[in-house]
N, C-alpha and C positions, 0 to 999 in steps of 0.2 A: 918902529912899525906900529906899535900900539897907539902912539899919539896920532899917527897918520890915519889909522883906522877910526879912532875916536873923532877926529876932525871930519872924516868923510861921513860918519853917522850924524854929526850935528847939522850937516847940510840937508838932511831929510826934513820934510815939512813937519813931521810929527815929533821931532826931537828939538829941544831948545838947548842952547849952550848952558851948562850948569855953572853955578858959582864956583870960584876957585877952590873953596874948601870941600866941594863935593867932586871935584875932578878926579881925585885919587880913587874915590869909590867907583866912579865910572870906569876908570882904567882897570880896576881890580875885577869888575864884572866882565869887561871885555877879555881880560886875560883868562878868566875862568872859562869862557866859552871856547877858548882855543885849546884847553887841556883835553887830551884824549881820554876816553873812558878808562884806559889802563892807568894813566897818571892819576885820575880821580880815585880809582880803587886803591892805589898805593898810598895816596894822601890819607884816605880814611883808615887804611890799615895801620899807618903810623900813629894816627890819633888814638885809635883803639889800643894800641900797644902802650901809649903814654897813660891811658886810663888804667890799664891793668897794672902798670908799675907804680901807680899812686901819684903820678904827676898831673894832678887834676887842673891846676891853674894854667899850666902850659897847654894842656889838651883843650881847655875851654877857649883860650885865646885863638888857637888854630882852628877850632870849630867855628867860631864867630867869623873868622876870615873866610873860611870855606863857604859858610851859609850866605855871606854877602854875594857870592857868585852863583850859588845854587840854593836859593831859599827854600825850595820844596824837596830837598833831598832828605828822605826819611831816616837813613842811616846817620847822617850828620846831626839831624835834630835829636835823634835818640842818644847819641854820644854826648851831646850838649846837656840833655836832661840828666844823664848819669853823672857827669862831671859836677853839675850844680848840686845834685843830691849828696855826693861825697864831700862837697865843700860846705855842707850844712846850710844850704839855701833851699829849703823845701818849697817855699811859696813860688819861687821862680821855676823850680823844677816841675811843679804841678802845672804851671802855665804851659811849659814846653810839651809835656806829655799829653795834656789836654788838646793842644793844637795838633799833635800827631794823630790822636784819635779822630779828630774832626776831618783831617785830610785823608787819613788811611784807616777807616773804621774796621777793616778786616784783619788788622794786625793785633794779636793778643798780647804781645809783650808790653806795649805802652799802658794797657789797662792794668796789667799786673803791677807795674812800677807805680802807677797812680794809687793802687790799693795799698802798697807798702808805705807810701808817703802819707796817705790818709790815716792808716793805722798808727803811724808814728805820732800823729796829731790827736789821736784818740777818737777819730771820726770813723767808727767801725761800720756804720750804716753805709757811708759812701764807699768804704773799702769793699764791703760785701757786694754792692752794686757793680763796682768796677770789675771784680773777679767773676761775677756771674756773666757780665757782658763778654769778658775774655773767653769764658768757656762756651758761650754761644758761637763765637767765631771759630773756636778750636776746642772741641769737646774733650780731646785726649791730651790737653796741656797739663802735664803732671804738676809742674810748679804752681799753677793756678789752683789746682785741687788741694795741694798741701797748704798753701797760704789761706785758702778759704776755710779749711778745717781750723787753722789757728785763729782766724777772725771769729768763727763761731765759738771757739773756746773762750776767747776774751769777752765776747758778748754774754756768754753764759755766766762767766765769773762776775761780770759787773751786775747782771741781774740778780745773782745769788747774794752778792754783797748788799745790794739795795734792799732785798727782801729782809736780810738780817737787820739792816738799819731801821726799816719801817716797822718791823715786828720784833723788837728786842725781847719781849716777854714771851714769845711763842716758843714752846719746846719743839714744835713740829718743824720750824725753820732751822733751829740749831741741830736737831737730830737727823735732818735730811730724810724725813719720812714722808711718803706721799699719802694722800687721803684715800681711804678705801670705801667703796660703795658696797654695802653688804647684801643688797637685794635688787631685783629687777624692778622697773617702774610698774606700779599698779594703777588701775583705772577706777576712778570714782565719778559717777554721773557723766560718763563719757569723756572725762578730761584726765589726761595722764598726771599722776602725782609722783614726783621724785622724792625718794627717801633721802633724808639728810645724810651727808657723808660723814663718817667718823674717822678720826685719826687711827692709824694702825695700832698704836700703843694703847688705845682706849678700849679695844675689844676685850670682852669678858669671856674667858674660856671656862666652862663648867668643870669643876674638880672631878666629877664622876658622871659618866654617861648614865641616863635613866635606864633602869633595867626593863627588859621586855616583860610583858605580862606573862606570869607563869601559868602554864596549862597543866592541870592535874594529870598525872600519868594514867592512861587507860589500862585497866586490868587485862592481862594477857591470858586468853583462854588456853587451857592445856590442850595440846594436840591429841587427837584421837589416836589410840593405840592401833597400830596396824598389825594384824596377825600375820606371821610369816607363812609364806606358801610352803606346802609340803615339799620335802626334798624329792627330787626326781632321780630314780636310780638309773645309772648309766646302762645302756642296752648292751646285752652280751654279744660279743662278736660271733658271727655265724661260723659254724664248724668248717674247717678247711675241706676242700673236696678230696675224696679218696685218691691217693696216688698209687699208681701201678708200680712205682719203684720201691724196692724194699728199703726199709729204714736202716740207716747206717748206725752201727753201735758206736757210742761215744768212746773216745780213746781214754785209756786209764790216766788218771791224774796222779803224778808223783808228789808226795808231800815235800815242802821246802826243807832244806837242811837247817838244822839248828846252829846258830852262830852265838858264840860266847860274847856276852856284853863287855864293851871296852870301858874300863873305869874312867869316869869323867875327872878332869883336872879341877882342883880346887880353885874357885874364882879369886883372882888377885884383888887385894883391897884397893878401893878407889880413894885417892887422897882427898881429904876435905878441902873445899875451895877456900882460898885465902879471904880473910875478912877485909872488905874494902869500905872505905868511908863513903857515905852517901854524898853524891855530887851536890854542890850548892846550886840551888835553883837560881836561874838568871833573874835578876831584878830589872824590870822594864823601867828605864828612866824616862821621865816625860821629856818630849822634844820641845825645846824652847824656840818656837817660831819667831818670836819677837827679837830674840838675840840674833838669829840668822838674818832677819830683815835689816836690823841695825848694822850688822857687819857688812852686808851687801851695799847698803846705802853709803857707808863709810868708804868702801872700795870704789864706788862710782865717783864720789866726790874727789877722792885722791886722783882718779884717772883724769877728771876734768881739770884739776889744778895742774897736773903734770903736762897735759896738752897745752894749757895757757903758758906755762913756764917755758916749754920748748919753743913756742911761738915767740915769746919775749926774747929768748936767747938766740933766736934765729937759727936754731938747731933743726935743719930741714929734715934729716933722716928720722930723728926722734919724733918730730911733728907728724910726718907722714905715717909713721908706724902706729900712731894713735887711731888711724882709720882702718876699719875692717876691709877684707877683700870684697865683701858684698856692699861696700859703701855706694850710695846713690848720689851721683854727682849733681850739683844744683841745677845745671842747665841741660842735663842729659848728654853732655859730651863724654868722650871716652875717658877711662881712668888715666891713660897716658897723657892726654891733653890737659886734664885737670891738674895732674901733678906738675906738669911743666909750668903752668900758670902760677901755681902756688909757690914753686921754687923761685920764680922771678919776683913775686911779691914779698917773699921773706928775705931775699938777699939784696933787693934794690935799695931800701931805706938804710940810712946810716945806723939807726937804732930803732927798736920797736919795744913798746911796753903794752902788755895786755893785762887788764885787771878784770877779775870775776867777782861779782857781788850778788847778794840775795840769791844764792844758789839753793835750789830746791829739787830734791830727787824723788821721783815717784817710781816704785817698783811695780812693773806690770806683771812679772812672774820671776822665777828664780834666775832666769838668764837674760831678761830684757828689762831695761830701765829707761826713764826719760828724765833729763836734766834741764831745768829752766833757770835762767839767770840773766843778769844784766852785765853787758860787756862794755868796757871802755878801751878803745884802741888809740894809741898815740904813736905817731911816726913823724918826727920833725915838728912842723907847725900844724899837721893834720891831727884832729881829734874827732873821733866818732864814738857815739854812745848808742848802742843798739840792745834790743832784747833778743836773746838767742835760745834756741831749743836744740838739744842733742839727743838723738835716739841711740842708745848704746846696747851692745850685746856682749855677753860673757863668753869668750872663746878660750877654752882651756885655762881658765883662771885669770884671764886678762880682759878687762873691759875695753872695748873698742867702739868707735863711732860708726854707726850704720847710715845715719842721715843727719843733716845739719840744716836748720831753718833760721832765718834772720828776719826780724821786723824792727821797725824804728819806734 
């Protein structure tokens, strides 16, 4: 049927019969046009599954066959770019994602992946431009925001290293101190004059503040004596009006009976209090914050190494327990979907080896830390080297991963 349809198409005036080596391509295109949308979706779903399982070469071959029939399919092009990236072909992947941005400029994901590829090549300006474009199309794209923060951090680190290299004898560059302007601009002959900025450490603080001018104490005049006013005698109450009723004689008062005094009991002797030794005064021991920080950094490093070892041993349960309940999934999917994908990736390869090097821990506070390191992932013939950042949180004495970011 396909051959008959191809022959019928060649009888059209605007189609010529292809050479024998291109006939298979034509038939493939014709076959693709006969696939229903449901079959196309199933095909792309199978390819995406191969990518998740690490079968990048097989996924790339199927994607190329699919694109021969549907060259403008954004999903297929995107899967091709991901497969090329995982196969360590960044230049070809950049071409694919660039083509997607030209055909579909409103999709933020291709810009994000371009930024990852550019950052892996050290081209942070291009990476920043790609991420800013992604955020213009989708301002709430969390992954792009996180990656842009990492790009800015890398650019700042490079700028600082360059400053140290150019100014090796400068204490200000090494001590990480900014210049301080000590006064506002003054005007001379109508033109503003800026005072020279001085490094913070060069400021001279006077040992003793100048004393205020002493004012001689004023003599205090004695207060005039005030004579007390003469005492006023209280007025006598007016005599009561005469009463017609005869005055009653007061009743006789009987004297109280004499009572014999009761002899008081002799007071009992109070026992003397027992002598107690004075309590020792508590001695305030200085808190060694540096020791606590070193202990926390060591615990974070051990947690990162345990996470990598569980990954290498393909111990799924221990690997997943390294992630906190508040872990932010990379693509915003649910925790259940993310765990399902990670189980497939950990159990599909015959063997996995994850190596961590150049591990550096930054303590943000007592319960939050950031680990930056280089990761080498090996599974069969696949080898990937990436730079990874883990944000960890101390939950009941156990350091767990809250967020995971990867750059090449």
